[in-house]
C-alpha positions as CSV (number, residue, x, y, z in Angstrom):
1,M,0.0,0.0,0.0
2,G,2.9,2.3,0.9
3,N,4.4,1.8,-2.6
4,L,1.2,2.6,-4.3
5,M,0.8,5.9,-2.4
6,G,4.4,6.7,-2.9
7,S,4.2,6.2,-6.6
8,W,1.1,8.4,-7.0
9,R,1.8,11.7,-8.6
10,Y,0.0,15.0,-8.5
11,R,-1.5,16.1,-11.8
12,D,-2.1,19.8,-12.4
13,P,-5.7,20.7,-13.3
14,S,-6.0,21.5,-17.0
15,T,-9.3,23.4,-17.1
16,V,-11.1,26.1,-15.2
17,E,-13.8,23.6,-14.2
18,E,-11.2,21.3,-12.6
19,C,-9.8,24.3,-10.6
20,D,-13.1,25.5,-9.2
21,S,-15.1,23.5,-6.7
22,T,-17.3,26.4,-5.5
23,W,-20.6,24.9,-6.6
24,E,-19.7,21.3,-6.4
25,T,-21.8,20.6,-3.2
26,D,-24.3,23.4,-3.8
27,S,-27.8,22.4,-2.6
28,E,-29.2,26.0,-2.5
29,S,-28.0,26.1,1.1
30,D,-25.0,27.7,2.7
31,E,-24.8,25.1,5.4
32,P,-21.2,23.9,5.6
33,Q,-20.9,20.2,4.9
34,P,-18.1,17.8,6.1
35,G,-15.1,18.5,4.0
36,E,-16.6,21.7,2.7
37,E,-13.5,23.8,3.1
38,D,-11.3,23.9,0.1
39,S,-8.0,24.0,1.9
40,G,-5.8,21.0,1.9
41,I,-3.2,20.3,4.5
42,S,-1.4,17.4,2.8
43,E,1.2,18.0,0.1
44,S,-0.6,15.9,-2.5
45,I,-4.3,16.4,-3.4
46,S,-5.9,15.0,-6.5
47,P,-7.5,17.6,-8.7
48,T,-10.6,15.5,-8.9
49,D,-11.0,16.0,-5.2
50,S,-11.3,19.7,-5.7
51,G,-14.5,19.2,-7.7
52,K,-15.6,20.2,-11.1
53,C,-17.9,23.1,-12.0
54,A,-19.5,23.3,-15.4
55,E,-19.3,27.0,-15.6
56,Q,-19.8,28.9,-18.9
57,L,-16.4,30.2,-20.2
58,V,-17.5,33.6,-21.5
59,S,-16.7,37.2,-20.7
60,P,-15.6,38.0,-17.2
61,Q,-16.3,41.7,-17.7
62,Q,-19.3,43.8,-18.4
63,L,-18.8,44.7,-22.0
64,G,-22.2,46.0,-22.9
65,D,-24.7,44.2,-25.2
66,S,-22.2,43.0,-27.7
67,Q,-22.6,39.3,-27.9
68,E,-19.6,39.0,-30.2
69,S,-17.2,40.6,-27.7
70,T,-18.7,38.5,-24.9
71,A,-18.2,35.3,-26.8
72,K,-14.5,36.0,-27.3
73,M,-13.8,36.3,-23.6
74,K,-13.3,33.5,-21.1
75,R,-12.7,33.0,-17.4
76,S,-8.9,33.2,-16.8
77,F,-7.4,29.7,-16.5
78,Y,-4.3,31.3,-15.1
79,A,-6.3,32.9,-12.3
80,A,-8.3,29.8,-11.6
81,K,-5.2,27.6,-11.4
82,D,-3.3,30.1,-9.3
83,L,-6.1,30.3,-6.7
84,Y,-6.6,26.5,-6.8
85,K,-3.0,25.9,-5.8
86,Y,-3.3,28.5,-3.1
87,R,-6.5,27.1,-1.6
88,H,-5.0,23.6,-1.7
89,N,-1.8,24.5,0.1
90,Y,0.4,24.3,-3.0
91,P,0.1,20.5,-3.5
92,N,3.1,20.3,-5.9
93,Y,5.4,22.4,-3.6
94,K,8.3,20.9,-1.8
95,E,9.6,22.4,1.4
96,P,13.3,23.3,1.4
97,R,15.5,20.8,3.1
98,Q,17.9,23.3,4.6
99,P,16.8,24.9,7.9
100,T,14.6,27.9,7.4
101,E,16.0,31.3,8.3
102,Y,12.6,32.6,9.4
103,R,13.4,35.9,7.6
104,N,9.7,36.9,7.4
105,L,9.2,36.3,11.1
106,R,12.5,38.1,12.0
107,F,11.4,41.0,9.9
108,Y,8.1,41.2,11.8
109,M,10.0,41.0,15.1
110,N,11.9,44.1,13.9
111,K,15.2,42.3,14.0
112,I,16.1,42.6,10.3
113,P,15.1,45.2,7.6
114,L,13.4,44.5,4.4
115,V,15.8,44.1,1.4
116,P,16.8,46.0,-0.7
117,D,15.6,49.2,1.0
118,G,16.9,48.5,4.4
119,I,13.7,49.6,6.1
120,Y,12.5,48.1,9.4
121,I,8.9,47.2,10.1
122,E,8.5,49.8,12.8
123,E,9.4,52.5,10.4
124,I,6.8,51.4,8.0
125,L,4.1,51.2,10.7
126,N,4.9,54.6,12.2
127,K,6.1,56.8,9.3
128,W,4.5,55.3,6.2
129,R,0.8,55.4,7.4
130,G,-0.8,58.2,5.3
131,D,2.2,58.6,3.1
132,Y,0.3,57.6,0.0
133,E,3.0,58.5,-2.5
134,Q,5.4,56.2,-0.8
135,L,3.0,53.4,-0.6
136,E,1.9,53.8,-4.2
137,H,5.3,54.0,-5.9
138,N,7.5,51.7,-3.8
139,H,7.2,48.2,-5.1
140,T,9.5,46.3,-2.7
141,Y,7.8,46.4,0.6
142,I,4.6,44.6,-0.2
143,Q,6.3,41.2,-0.4
144,W,7.7,41.7,3.0
145,L,4.6,43.0,4.7
146,F,2.4,40.2,3.2
147,P,4.6,37.1,2.7
148,L,3.3,34.1,0.8
149,R,4.4,30.6,-0.1
150,E,5.2,31.8,-3.6
151,Q,7.8,34.1,-5.1
152,G,6.9,37.7,-5.8
153,L,8.5,40.4,-7.8
154,N,11.0,41.2,-5.0
155,F,13.4,38.3,-5.3
156,Y,15.1,39.4,-2.0
157,A,11.9,38.5,-0.1
158,Q,11.8,34.9,1.1
159,E,8.9,32.6,0.6
160,L,7.0,31.4,3.6
161,T,7.3,27.7,4.7
162,Q,4.8,25.7,6.7
163,V,7.2,25.6,9.6
164,E,7.6,29.4,9.6
165,I,3.8,29.8,9.2
166,K,3.2,27.8,12.4
167,E,5.9,29.8,14.2
168,F,4.5,33.1,13.0
169,Q,1.0,32.2,14.1
170,S,2.2,31.4,17.6
171,T,4.2,34.7,18.0
172,R,1.9,37.3,19.5
173,E,4.1,40.3,18.6
174,A,4.4,39.3,15.0
175,K,0.7,38.9,14.6
176,R,0.1,42.3,16.3
177,R,2.4,44.1,13.8
178,F,0.8,42.1,10.9
179,L,-2.6,43.6,11.8
180,L,-1.1,47.1,12.0
181,A,0.4,46.6,8.6
182,Y,-3.0,45.5,7.3
183,T,-4.6,48.7,8.7
184,V,-1.9,50.8,6.9
185,M,-2.8,49.3,3.6
186,L,-6.5,49.5,4.2
187,D,-6.1,53.2,4.9
188,F,-4.2,53.6,1.7
189,F,-7.2,52.0,-0.1
190,G,-9.7,54.2,1.7
191,I,-11.0,51.5,4.1
192,A,-11.1,51.3,7.9
193,L,-10.7,48.2,10.0
194,L,-13.6,48.3,12.6
195,D,-12.9,45.4,15.0
196,K,-10.9,42.3,15.7
197,N,-13.3,40.2,13.7
198,G,-12.1,41.8,10.4
199,N,-15.2,43.9,9.7
200,V,-14.5,46.9,7.5
201,S,-16.1,50.1,6.2
202,R,-15.4,53.2,4.2
203,A,-12.7,55.4,5.8
204,S,-13.2,59.1,6.2
205,N,-11.0,59.7,3.1
206,W,-12.8,57.1,1.0
207,Q,-13.8,59.4,-1.9
208,D,-10.3,60.4,-2.8
209,R,-8.8,57.0,-2.2
210,F,-11.5,55.1,-4.1
211,Q,-11.0,57.4,-7.1
212,H,-7.3,56.6,-7.0
213,L,-7.9,52.9,-6.4
214,N,-10.3,52.7,-9.4
215,E,-7.6,54.2,-11.6
216,S,-4.5,52.6,-10.2
217,Q,-5.2,49.0,-11.1
218,H,-1.8,47.5,-10.1
219,N,-3.1,47.8,-6.6
220,Y,-5.6,45.0,-7.4
221,L,-2.6,42.6,-7.4
222,R,-1.6,43.9,-4.0
223,I,-5.1,43.2,-2.7
224,T,-4.9,39.6,-4.0
225,R,-1.6,39.2,-2.2
226,I,-3.0,40.7,1.0
227,L,-6.0,38.4,1.0
228,K,-3.7,35.3,0.4
229,S,-1.4,36.4,3.2
230,L,-4.3,36.9,5.6
231,G,-5.2,33.2,5.1
232,E,-1.7,32.0,5.4
233,L,-1.0,33.7,8.7
234,G,-4.2,32.9,10.6
235,F,-6.7,35.6,9.5
236,E,-8.9,33.7,7.1
237,S,-12.0,35.2,8.7
238,F,-10.9,38.7,7.7
239,K,-11.3,38.0,4.0
240,P,-15.1,37.8,3.5
241,P,-15.8,41.3,5.0
242,L,-13.2,42.9,2.8
243,V,-14.3,41.1,-0.4
244,R,-17.9,41.9,0.4
245,L,-17.2,45.6,0.8
246,L,-15.2,45.7,-2.5
247,L,-18.0,43.9,-4.4
248,E,-20.6,46.4,-3.0
249,E,-18.5,49.4,-4.1
250,A,-17.9,47.9,-7.5
251,L,-21.5,46.6,-8.2
252,V,-23.9,48.6,-6.1
253,E,-22.3,51.9,-5.3
254,G,-20.4,52.2,-8.6
255,T,-17.3,53.7,-6.9
256,L,-14.9,51.0,-8.1
257,P,-16.2,49.7,-11.4
258,N,-12.7,48.9,-12.7
259,M,-12.2,46.5,-9.8
260,L,-15.1,44.3,-10.7
261,H,-13.2,41.8,-12.8
262,S,-10.4,41.3,-10.2
263,A,-12.9,41.0,-7.4
264,L,-14.9,38.2,-9.1
265,E,-12.0,36.5,-10.8
266,Y,-9.4,36.7,-8.0
267,F,-10.6,38.2,-4.6
268,V,-13.6,35.8,-4.1
269,Y,-11.5,32.8,-5.0
270,T,-8.9,33.4,-2.3
271,L,-11.6,32.3,0.2
272,R,-11.0,28.7,1.2
273,D,-14.6,28.1,2.4
274,R,-16.9,27.1,-0.5
275,A,-20.0,28.3,1.3
276,Q,-18.5,31.8,1.8
277,R,-17.6,31.9,-1.9
278,R,-21.1,31.0,-2.9
279,E,-22.6,33.6,-0.7
280,L,-20.5,36.3,-2.2
281,L,-21.1,35.2,-5.8
282,R,-24.9,35.0,-5.2
283,F,-24.7,38.6,-3.9
284,A,-22.8,39.6,-7.0
285,Q,-25.2,37.8,-9.3
286,Q,-28.1,39.8,-7.9
287,H,-26.5,43.1,-9.0
288,Y,-24.5,42.2,-12.1
289,Q,-25.5,43.8,-15.3
290,P,-26.4,42.4,-17.8
291,P,-27.4,39.4,-15.7
292,E,-27.0,36.9,-18.6
293,D,-23.3,37.7,-18.7
294,F,-22.7,36.6,-15.1
295,I,-20.4,33.5,-15.5
296,W,-19.4,32.8,-11.9
297,G,-22.8,31.4,-10.7
298,P,-23.8,27.7,-10.4
299,P,-23.7,25.6,-13.5
300,R,-26.8,25.4,-15.5
301,R,-28.3,21.9,-15.2
302,K,-28.9,20.3,-18.6
303,R,-32.3,18.8,-19.1
304,G,-32.2,15.4,-20.6
305,P,-35.1,13.2,-21.9
306,A,-35.8,12.0,-18.3
307,A,-36.2,15.6,-17.1
308,V,-39.3,16.2,-19.4
309,K,-42.5,16.2,-17.5
310,P,-44.9,13.3,-18.3
311,G,-47.7,15.8,-19.1
312,A,-45.6,17.6,-21.6
313,E,-44.6,14.3,-23.2
314,Q,-48.3,13.3,-23.6
315,D,-49.0,16.7,-25.1
316,K,-46.4,15.9,-27.8
317,S,-47.9,12.5,-28.4
318,T,-51.5,13.9,-28.6
319,A,-50.4,16.6,-31.0
320,K,-48.6,14.0,-33.2
321,T,-51.6,11.8,-33.3
322,K,-54.0,14.7,-34.3
323,S,-51.5,15.8,-37.0
324,A,-51.4,12.4,-38.5
325,K,-55.2,12.2,-38.6
326,E,-55.4,15.5,-40.4
327,D,-52.8,14.5,-42.9
328,A,-54.7,11.3,-43.7
329,G,-57.8,13.3,-44.6
330,K,-59.9,12.4,-41.6
331,G,-60.6,16.0,-40.9
332,P,-59.8,18.0,-37.8
333,A,-60.4,16.8,-34.3
334,S,-63.9,17.1,-32.9
335,P,-64.7,20.1,-30.6
336,E,-64.9,17.6,-27.7
337,T,-61.3,16.6,-28.0
338,E,-59.7,19.8,-29.3
339,G,-57.5,21.5,-26.8
340,V,-57.5,18.6,-24.3
341,Q,-53.9,17.8,-23.2
342,G,-52.3,15.0,-21.3
343,E,-55.2,12.5,-21.6
344,A,-54.8,8.7,-22.0
345,E,-55.1,7.0,-25.3
346,E,-58.3,5.1,-24.2
347,E,-60.1,8.4,-23.4
348,E,-59.1,9.9,-26.7
349,E,-60.4,6.9,-28.6
350,E,-63.8,7.0,-26.8
351,E,-64.2,10.7,-27.8
352,E,-63.2,9.8,-31.3
353,E,-65.8,7.1,-31.5
354,G,-68.5,9.5,-30.3
355,S,-67.6,11.9,-33.1
356,L,-67.5,9.3,-35.9
357,G,-71.0,8.1,-35.1
358,A,-72.7,4.9,-33.9
359,W,-72.0,3.1,-37.2
360,N,-68.3,3.0,-36.7
361,A,-68.7,2.0,-33.0
362,R,-70.9,-1.0,-34.0
363,K,-68.5,-2.2,-36.7
364,R,-65.6,-2.1,-34.2
365,E,-67.5,-4.0,-31.6
366,E,-68.4,-6.7,-34.2
367,H,-64.8,-7.0,-35.3
368,S,-63.6,-7.3,-31.7
369,A,-66.2,-10.0,-30.9
370,K,-64.9,-12.2,-33.8
371,C,-61.3,-11.9,-32.7
372,S,-59.8,-13.8,-29.7
373,P,-58.2,-11.6,-27.0
374,E,-55.7,-14.4,-26.5
375,G,-54.4,-14.0,-30.1
376,K,-51.3,-12.2,-31.4
377,G,-52.7,-8.8,-31.2
378,E,-55.6,-9.2,-33.6
379,G,-58.2,-8.6,-30.9
380,K,-56.6,-5.3,-29.9
381,S,-58.5,-2.1,-30.6
382,Q,-57.3,0.3,-33.3
383,G,-56.0,2.7,-30.7
384,D,-54.0,0.0,-28.9
385,R,-52.4,-1.2,-32.2
386,K,-51.5,2.4,-33.1
387,E,-49.9,2.9,-29.6
388,H,-47.8,-0.2,-30.0
389,A,-46.7,0.6,-33.5
390,D,-46.0,4.2,-33.0
391,P,-45.0,4.9,-29.4
392,A,-44.5,8.4,-28.0
393,P,-41.0,9.7,-28.5
394,L,-38.6,9.3,-25.6
């Protein structure tokens, strides 16, 4: 058994559907189910375990009423795969064998500066808050403030390891500074942290900052990194309030329309809990315009032959029978039978007999009396023979 498990190899997902398990267990309820969370702890997780979602691969952005432009757009496979790996703890990632240097933790303990700028965490927390020019144009600090288990643009920043993550989460001083760094960036975006549960709201300077955030789209990458880092360092519960606020501003208030694509394609999918993702996507679907272009909702269930209602199938059979009679020159259906839907063959035959007159009825009875009901179908009525020879379509 050990050899079989050891020889198993992780296979990267190859489609958006394989990357996204958001609606896999959807039953129109947000009740969390066993195994509902989309965060793996082991180092090898099969892509099939992450679920498949038959979402429509069309435009992720609101591009007006042009069907041609919508048809050319798809959900980003790069984004789906990136967030899939994050939610599943980087299943193809191998921890370094050499002892970790804990550089991220030591930076947050104010023992080493970030490289290459040589700035300590306390200086950022005390002097950079409100210095929007510095926060906007410096591109080396964000990888140190919000470390991940993946390499960023600053190659001097060290990736997190699982060992360092556990050490960080158990270090009170590091976590305190991490939350302060989070508030510095929220203020830069025009958002205020309200409490220790992660609830957020507009800051007093939200108008100017939202206008800047709507135009400075490279900050959307920073928000994705911040959300990922929150989850890595023990603040997963802080994600939903922030993503909900950004969706409201983009969809309802209209203050951050340029952020909508990133919010739906990236921000929502940093959440490891499927039920939380579904709740946010349902909220977005209620306000998305045009609604038919919303591609992040539950997959549309395909209706097969078994899904057709029996009454509707009988309607088709009745219409087919009437059409055949009219083509054969027998005239239209009688007023008694016209417009009746979903009736059985026997009832239709009785009404037909009444309309054709007593003579036909007597002839049929005489013919039935001469034939044995135990024979090979000769004793069956005309309606029964027709039903056997020409069944209703499946």
